[in-house]
N, C-alpha and C positions, 0 to 999 in steps of 0.2 A: 504493500500500500504506499502510496506516495505521502508524503510528509506535507501535513496541511499548513497552508500560510499562518504566519504569526500575526494574530488580529488583537490588537490592544484590549484590555478588558473593559475599560470604557466604552469601546466600540461596541463589543459583545451585548454589553448590558443595554445600551441605547437600542439595539437591534430588537433584542428580546422583549424590552419595555413596548416597542412600537408594536411587536406581533402580539403581545397580551391586548393591548388597546384594539388592535385588529380584529382579534378574535371576539372581543366582547362587543363590537360594533357589529360583526358580520354574521356570528351565529345564531343570534336570536331570530334574524331572518330566515336562516338556514333552517332551524327548527320549525317555524311558522310554515315553511313552504315544505315540511316533511323530506327535506335532504338530510336532516342529521335529528338525532333523538335528543332530547334535553340531557339525558344522562350521560351521552356522548360529549356533548357540548360542555356540560359542566366538568367532565374528566379532561377534556383538552385544554381547557382554561386552566384548570389547577395545575395540570402537569407544566404548562409554560409558566405559572407562577411560582413552580417549585423551582425550575431552571432559574428563574431571575432570582429568588431568595439563595440559591446555590452560588449564584455568579456574586452577588451581593456579600456573602460570607468570606469571598477572597479578597475584598476590598480592604486595605488597611484602616484602623480606625480613624486615621489622621486624613485620610482621601475620602471618606464616605461623603462628607458634607458636598465636595466638589461633583461627586458622580450622581446624587440625587436630583 
């Protein structure tokens, strides 16, 4: 497997935060349209929020204010 490019933690966090917001905005429409169940939407949003929290746990305490 090729080595993944080095992407700064701040960039990763911003990306994940955007993805959470996107899911929170789009999934309710998908549920209403029958494209996704509410349980699946809830699980997918929870999973991405968990990724966000994992990344936040890697941020040094003195840098957390700058990244939030």
